N, CA, C and O atoms as a DFTB+ gen file, in Angstrom:
440 C
 N C O
     1  1     107.852      63.763      49.901
     2  2     108.578      62.466      49.306
     3  2     107.937      62.069      48.037
     4  3     106.790      62.370      47.709
     5  1     108.737      61.398      47.383
     6  2     108.434      60.962      45.745
     7  2     108.952      59.516      45.735
     8  3     110.150      59.390      45.989
     9  1     108.065      58.123      45.418
    10  2     108.750      57.183      45.074
    11  2     108.313      56.787      43.732
    12  3     107.208      56.631      43.213
    13  1     109.871      56.642      43.215
    14  2     110.108      56.375      41.632
    15  2     110.599      55.116      41.518
    16  3     111.628      54.809      42.119
    17  1     110.073      54.421      40.904
    18  2     110.703      52.804      40.467
    19  2     111.129      51.947      41.564
    20  3     111.879      50.971      41.545
    21  1     110.473      52.531      42.574
    22  2     110.598      51.647      43.809
    23  2     111.702      52.335      44.680
    24  3     112.148      51.686      45.626
    25  1     112.130      53.462      44.468
    26  2     113.101      54.243      45.026
    27  2     112.759      55.280      45.718
    28  3     112.349      56.151      44.950
    29  1     112.723      55.707      47.137
    30  2     111.951      56.866      47.836
    31  2     112.955      58.048      47.868
    32  3     114.098      57.946      48.312
    33  1     112.431      59.149      47.366
    34  2     113.328      59.996      47.058
    35  2     112.771      61.234      48.098
    36  3     111.591      61.485      48.343
    37  1     113.783      61.817      48.546
    38  2     113.489      62.955      49.672
    39  2     114.038      64.274      49.240
    40  3     114.929      64.291      48.390
    41  1     113.552      65.450      49.789
    42  2     114.085      66.573      49.460
    43  2     115.586      66.740      49.472
    44  3     116.216      67.371      48.623
    45  1     116.126      66.081      50.570
    46  2     117.482      66.637      51.115
    47  2     118.702      65.353      50.366
    48  3     119.916      65.363      50.565
    49  1     117.917      64.313      49.477
    50  2     118.688      63.450      48.913
    51  2     119.474      62.627      50.040
    52  3     120.624      62.296      49.752
    53  1     119.111      62.367      50.941
    54  2     119.829      61.475      52.152
    55  2     119.086      60.052      52.046
    56  3     119.719      59.144      52.584
    57  1     118.153      59.771      51.596
    58  2     117.667      58.540      51.034
    59  2     117.497      57.607      52.599
    60  3     117.685      56.390      52.613
    61  1     117.189      58.245      53.622
    62  2     117.211      57.424      54.833
    63  2     115.727      56.757      54.883
    64  3     115.611      55.543      55.048
    65  1     114.687      57.543      54.742
    66  2     113.402      57.039      54.274
    67  2     113.597      55.505      53.666
    68  3     113.357      54.443      54.240
    69  1     114.067      55.706      52.429
    70  2     114.256      54.501      51.392
    71  2     114.907      53.357      52.546
    72  3     114.268      52.347      52.838
    73  1     116.175      53.644      53.112
    74  2     117.064      52.823      53.686
    75  2     116.224      52.083      54.703
    76  3     116.452      50.915      55.018
    77  1     115.261      52.801      55.195
    78  2     114.447      52.260      56.520
    79  2     113.209      51.275      55.772
    80  3     112.900      50.185      56.253
    81  1     112.693      51.723      54.782
    82  2     111.844      51.035      54.011
    83  2     112.415      49.566      53.492
    84  3     111.789      48.521      53.673
    85  1     113.719      49.643      52.808
    86  2     114.232      48.359      52.123
    87  2     114.763      47.310      53.204
    88  3     114.906      46.105      52.999
    89  1     115.094      48.163      54.688
    90  2     115.540      47.140      55.890
    91  2     114.128      46.363      56.338
    92  3     113.959      45.150      56.464
    93  1     113.328      47.265      56.505
    94  2     111.871      46.249      56.897
    95  2     111.663      45.195      55.781
    96  3     111.591      44.016      56.127
    97  1     111.550      45.552      54.347
    98  2     111.149      44.756      53.849
    99  2     112.268      43.405      53.628
   100  3     111.883      42.308      53.224
   101  1     113.462      43.666      53.916
   102  2     114.556      42.631      53.943
   103  2     114.261      41.696      55.207
   104  3     114.364      40.470      55.228
   105  1     113.922      42.430      56.125
   106  2     113.336      41.565      57.640
   107  2     112.661      40.656      57.212
   108  3     112.969      39.466      57.272
   109  1     111.166      41.342      56.492
   110  2     110.116      40.526      56.497
   111  2     110.322      39.147      55.441
   112  3     109.913      38.003      55.643
   113  1     111.118      39.684      54.225
   114  2     111.744      38.740      53.294
   115  2     112.169      37.266      54.053
   116  3     111.743      36.125      53.869
   117  1     113.243      37.830      55.027
   118  2     113.878      37.098      55.507
   119  2     113.112      35.949      56.792
   120  3     113.318      34.752      56.989
   121  1     112.389      36.715      57.337
   122  2     111.406      35.903      58.181
   123  2     110.492      34.960      57.466
   124  3     110.184      33.833      57.855
   125  1     110.130      35.508      56.464
   126  2     109.032      34.708      55.654
   127  2     110.043      33.533      54.810
   128  3     109.470      32.482      54.524
   129  1     111.221      33.641      54.485
   130  2     111.870      32.484      53.491
   131  2     112.204      31.456      55.131
   132  3     111.866      30.295      55.363
   133  1     112.837      32.267      55.871
   134  2     113.238      31.163      56.932
   135  2     112.186      30.266      57.563
   136  3     112.485      29.192      58.085
   137  1     110.592      30.873      57.483
   138  2     109.639      29.975      57.903
   139  2     109.513      28.886      57.161
   140  3     109.235      27.757      57.563
   141  1     109.778      29.327      55.765
   142  2     109.699      28.065      54.829
   143  2     110.842      27.203      55.037
   144  3     110.652      25.994      55.166
   145  1     112.065      27.712      55.085
   146  2     113.087      26.998      55.178
   147  2     113.332      26.166      56.418
   148  3     114.251      25.348      56.406
   149  1     112.550      26.324      57.516
   150  2     112.315      25.574      58.865
   151  2     111.569      24.523      58.774
   152  3     111.764      23.646      59.616
   153  1     110.600      24.324      57.826
   154  2     109.701      23.422      57.522
   155  2     110.550      22.147      57.303
   156  3     110.309      21.070      57.849
   157  1     111.664      22.404      56.368
   158  2     112.315      21.081      55.753
   159  2     113.430      21.136      56.941
   160  3     113.814      22.035      57.689
   161  1     113.730      19.949      56.793
   162  2     114.693      19.637      58.037
   163  2     116.230      19.774      57.453
   164  3     116.583      19.069      56.508
   165  1     117.039      20.635      58.013
   166  2     118.435      20.839      57.779
   167  2     118.838      21.210      56.323
   168  3     119.573      20.520      55.617
   169  1     118.187      22.540      55.919
   170  2     118.364      22.729      54.455
   171  2     119.996      23.093      54.103
   172  3     120.752      23.780      54.789
   173  1     120.249      22.503      52.993
   174  2     121.553      22.467      52.449
   175  2     122.149      23.772      52.267
   176  3     121.343      24.680      52.062
   177  1     123.520      24.111      52.298
   178  2     124.082      25.242      52.098
   179  2     123.820      26.029      50.871
   180  3     123.818      27.260      50.831
   181  1     123.567      25.120      49.733
   182  2     123.133      25.948      48.730
   183  2     121.803      26.549      48.441
   184  3     121.548      27.400      47.589
   185  1     120.896      25.902      49.388
   186  2     119.635      26.474      49.610
   187  2     119.691      27.956      50.402
   188  3     119.168      28.984      49.972
   189  1     120.410      27.838      51.596
   190  2     120.790      28.759      52.247
   191  2     121.439      30.025      51.705
   192  3     121.274      31.166      52.135
   193  1     122.119      29.679      50.803
   194  2     122.804      30.698      50.146
   195  2     121.641      31.155      48.962
   196  3     121.776      32.345      48.678
   197  1     120.916      30.714      48.471
   198  2     119.683      31.036      47.727
   199  2     118.924      32.188      48.418
   200  3     118.833      33.275      47.847
   201  1     118.348      31.969      49.696
   202  2     118.025      32.669      50.547
   203  2     118.746      33.760      50.742
   204  3     118.122      34.778      50.440
   205  1     120.150      33.998      51.248
   206  2     120.719      35.165      51.320
   207  2     120.810      35.745      49.828
   208  3     120.524      36.942      49.777
   209  1     121.097      35.241      48.782
   210  2     120.996      36.145      47.714
   211  2     119.623      36.852      47.478
   212  3     119.473      38.046      47.217
   213  1     118.704      35.959      47.608
   214  2     117.279      36.858      47.251
   215  2     117.212      38.255      48.310
   216  3     116.902      39.370      47.891
   217  1     117.505      38.009      49.518
   218  2     117.499      38.797      50.532
   219  2     118.359      40.256      50.028
   220  3     117.989      41.428      49.947
   221  1     119.580      39.623      49.759
   222  2     120.977      40.510      49.485
   223  2     120.319      41.474      48.140
   224  3     120.284      42.705      48.150
   225  1     119.926      40.779      47.249
   226  2     119.408      41.571      45.964
   227  2     118.294      42.357      46.092
   228  3     118.328      43.428      45.487
   229  1     117.355      42.104      46.703
   230  2     116.242      42.692      47.292
   231  2     116.749      44.262      48.213
   232  3     116.116      45.315      48.139
   233  1     118.015      44.056      49.041
   234  2     118.626      45.598      49.619
   235  2     118.962      46.173      48.850
   236  3     118.699      47.374      48.911
   237  1     119.706      45.677      47.726
   238  2     120.586      46.066      46.940
   239  2     119.929      47.170      45.404
   240  3     120.541      48.041      44.786
   241  1     118.625      46.703      45.225
   242  2     117.692      47.258      44.207
   243  2     118.063      48.567      44.079
   244  3     118.197      49.301      45.059
   245  1     118.295      49.027      42.610
   246  2     118.799      50.220      42.599
   247  2     119.570      51.127      43.175
   248  3     119.427      52.346      43.268
   249  1     120.486      50.347      43.592
   250  2     121.754      50.676      44.661
   251  2     122.553      52.185      43.964
   252  3     122.667      53.176      44.685
   253  1     123.119      52.195      42.355
   254  2     123.342      53.002      42.231
   255  2     122.692      54.572      42.210
   256  3     123.403      55.576      42.151
   257  1     121.277      54.596      42.267
   258  2     120.603      55.716      42.549
   259  2     120.751      56.398      43.905
   260  3     120.669      57.620      44.036
   261  1     120.984      55.514      44.948
   262  2     121.086      56.039      46.240
   263  2     122.043      55.295      47.044
   264  3     121.677      54.829      48.122
   265  1     123.525      55.098      46.523
   266  2     124.533      54.595      47.133
   267  2     125.059      55.868      47.974
   268  3     125.926      55.708      48.834
   269  1     124.541      57.062      47.713
   270  2     125.317      58.048      48.771
   271  2     124.570      58.004      50.264
   272  3     124.982      58.691      51.199
   273  1     123.483      57.160      50.367
   274  2     123.198      56.884      51.960
   275  2     124.189      56.391      52.353
   276  3     124.760      57.022      53.243
   277  1     124.667      55.410      52.005
   278  2     126.120      54.736      52.961
   279  2     126.885      55.640      53.518
   280  3     127.546      55.364      54.519
   281  1     126.905      56.886      52.932
   282  2     128.385      57.775      53.496
   283  2     127.547      58.076      55.127
   284  3     128.347      58.261      56.044
   285  1     126.285      58.124      55.454
   286  2     125.628      58.292      56.682
   287  2     125.375      56.899      57.518
   288  3     124.562      55.987      57.363
   289  1     126.545      57.157      58.581
   290  2     126.507      55.640      59.309
   291  2     125.590      54.690      59.765
   292  3     125.725      53.471      59.873
   293  1     124.400      55.595      60.081
   294  2     123.076      54.946      60.806
   295  2     122.765      54.144      59.752
   296  3     122.673      52.944      60.011
   297  1     122.524      54.600      58.292
   298  2     122.235      53.855      57.097
   299  2     123.019      52.497      56.944
   300  3     122.565      51.360      56.817
   301  1     124.192      52.892      56.986
   302  2     125.094      51.665      56.630
   303  2     124.999      50.559      57.779
   304  3     124.950      49.354      57.537
   305  1     124.981      51.090      59.003
   306  2     124.835      50.220      60.021
   307  2     123.503      49.269      59.874
   308  3     123.471      48.039      59.858
   309  1     122.518      50.110      59.781
   310  2     120.903      49.222      59.524
   311  2     121.273      48.333      58.386
   312  3     120.940      47.158      58.534
   313  1     121.923      48.660      57.225
   314  2     121.733      47.587      56.414
   315  2     122.919      46.628      56.740
   316  3     122.821      45.542      56.169
   317  1     123.886      46.766      57.435
   318  2     124.796      45.589      57.631
   319  2     124.101      44.649      58.829
   320  3     124.122      43.419      58.869
   321  1     123.539      45.468      59.701
   322  2     122.592      44.396      60.701
   323  2     121.639      43.401      59.953
   324  3     121.582      42.234      60.342
   325  1     120.928      43.809      58.945
   326  2     120.039      42.734      58.308
   327  2     120.936      41.860      57.481
   328  3     120.644      40.671      57.352
   329  1     122.040      42.377      56.894
   330  2     122.895      41.588      56.063
   331  2     123.398      40.515      57.218
   332  3     123.182      39.318      57.030
   333  1     124.067      40.959      58.407
   334  2     124.934      39.963      59.417
   335  2     123.628      38.753      59.564
   336  3     123.953      37.578      59.395
   337  1     122.241      39.065      59.863
   338  2     121.109      38.077      60.270
   339  2     121.176      37.246      58.913
   340  3     121.248      36.024      59.044
   341  1     121.158      37.822      57.497
   342  2     121.220      36.993      56.663
   343  2     122.296      35.721      56.396
   344  3     122.014      34.601      55.970
   345  1     123.570      36.227      56.768
   346  2     124.752      35.581      56.840
   347  2     124.741      34.584      58.068
   348  3     124.797      33.382      57.810
   349  1     124.688      34.900      59.069
   350  2     124.258      33.876      60.077
   351  2     123.493      32.915      59.768
   352  3     123.669      31.859      60.374
   353  1     122.535      32.983      58.849
   354  2     121.700      31.611      58.520
   355  2     122.213      30.856      57.690
   356  3     121.997      29.644      57.661
   357  1     123.202      31.669      56.654
   358  2     123.885      31.023      55.668
   359  2     125.165      30.078      56.290
   360  3     125.437      28.937      55.914
   361  1     125.707      30.674      57.090
   362  2     126.870      30.142      57.929
   363  2     126.424      28.783      59.010
   364  3     127.026      27.720      59.159
   365  1     125.231      29.233      59.634
   366  2     124.684      28.471      60.668
   367  2     125.571      28.666      61.787
   368  3     125.716      27.745      62.592
   369  1     126.324      30.018      61.965
   370  2     127.348      30.189      63.415
   371  2     126.741      30.914      64.544
   372  3     125.626      31.433      64.506
   373  1     127.432      30.917      65.413
   374  2     127.015      31.947      66.733
   375  2     126.916      33.034      66.249
   376  3     127.444      33.376      65.192
   377  1     125.996      33.947      67.196
   378  2     125.758      35.105      67.016
   379  2     127.183      36.008      67.599
   380  3     127.312      37.189      67.277
   381  1     127.915      35.507      68.227
   382  2     129.127      36.114      68.446
   383  2     130.154      36.209      67.236
   384  3     131.141      36.901      67.486
   385  1     130.110      35.725      66.160
   386  2     130.873      35.641      65.124
   387  2     130.627      37.030      64.440
   388  3     129.542      37.577      64.245
   389  1     131.955      37.499      64.103
   390  2     132.271      38.837      63.591
   391  2     131.438      39.011      62.077
   392  3     131.393      38.168      61.181
   393  1     130.964      40.018      62.085
   394  2     130.638      40.405      60.580
   395  2     131.361      39.775      59.450
   396  3     130.920      39.034      58.571
   397  1     132.664      40.255      59.669
   398  2     133.624      40.121      58.600
   399  2     134.200      38.631      58.418
   400  3     134.773      38.170      57.430
   401  1     133.913      38.043      59.558
   402  2     134.303      36.296      59.496
   403  2     133.156      35.911      58.470
   404  3     133.295      35.342      57.387
   405  1     132.063      36.328      59.032
   406  2     130.919      35.578      58.309
   407  2     130.494      36.070      56.818
   408  3     129.666      35.512      56.098
   409  1     131.240      37.235      56.514
   410  2     131.126      37.217      55.077
   411  2     132.251      36.318      54.138
   412  3     132.256      35.889      52.985
   413  1     133.229      36.282      55.336
   414  2     134.410      35.229      54.407
   415  2     133.786      33.879      54.220
   416  3     133.832      33.305      53.132
   417  1     133.177      33.346      55.328
   418  2     132.785      31.808      55.483
   419  2     131.778      31.680      54.594
   420  3     131.730      30.644      53.932
   421  1     130.741      32.751      54.402
   422  2     129.622      32.856      53.442
   423  2     129.763      32.564      52.097
   424  3     129.169      31.720      51.426
   425  1     130.798      33.527      51.713
   426  2     131.306      33.975      50.117
   427  2     130.361      34.942      49.863
   428  3     130.347      35.321      48.692
   429  1     129.579      35.449      50.594
   430  2     128.101      36.368      50.036
   431  2     128.704      37.855      50.536
   432  3     129.156      37.972      51.675
   433  1     128.680      38.795      49.751
   434  2     129.474      39.870      50.182
   435  2     128.150      41.030      49.634
   436  3     127.312      40.965      48.735
   437  1     128.538      42.246      50.870
   438  2     127.451      43.146      50.518
   439  2     128.149      44.781      50.103
   440  3     127.405      45.704      49.772
């Protein structure tokens, strides 16, 4: 395993290790930013969108190098799970709202 410019490279070129690290990093970032935002009373939608774009851009760093990881369903599902949590924070919707509806309501796409 080799890490080059923030992308974890593996022998089999599946990038599963990289996706796991990205998801962990994005979850930590989301938790920390949510903690900062919760100190402020009812943050505006624009501030929630900044939170979403920050986490999304961190998740998509160097995506042209590892886009083939999306072919593997588990990796795609891991990324969607994190992104869904971000979108729930932007829209302030119930957890039962579908991922597709959250994408439309928030205007943030992955």
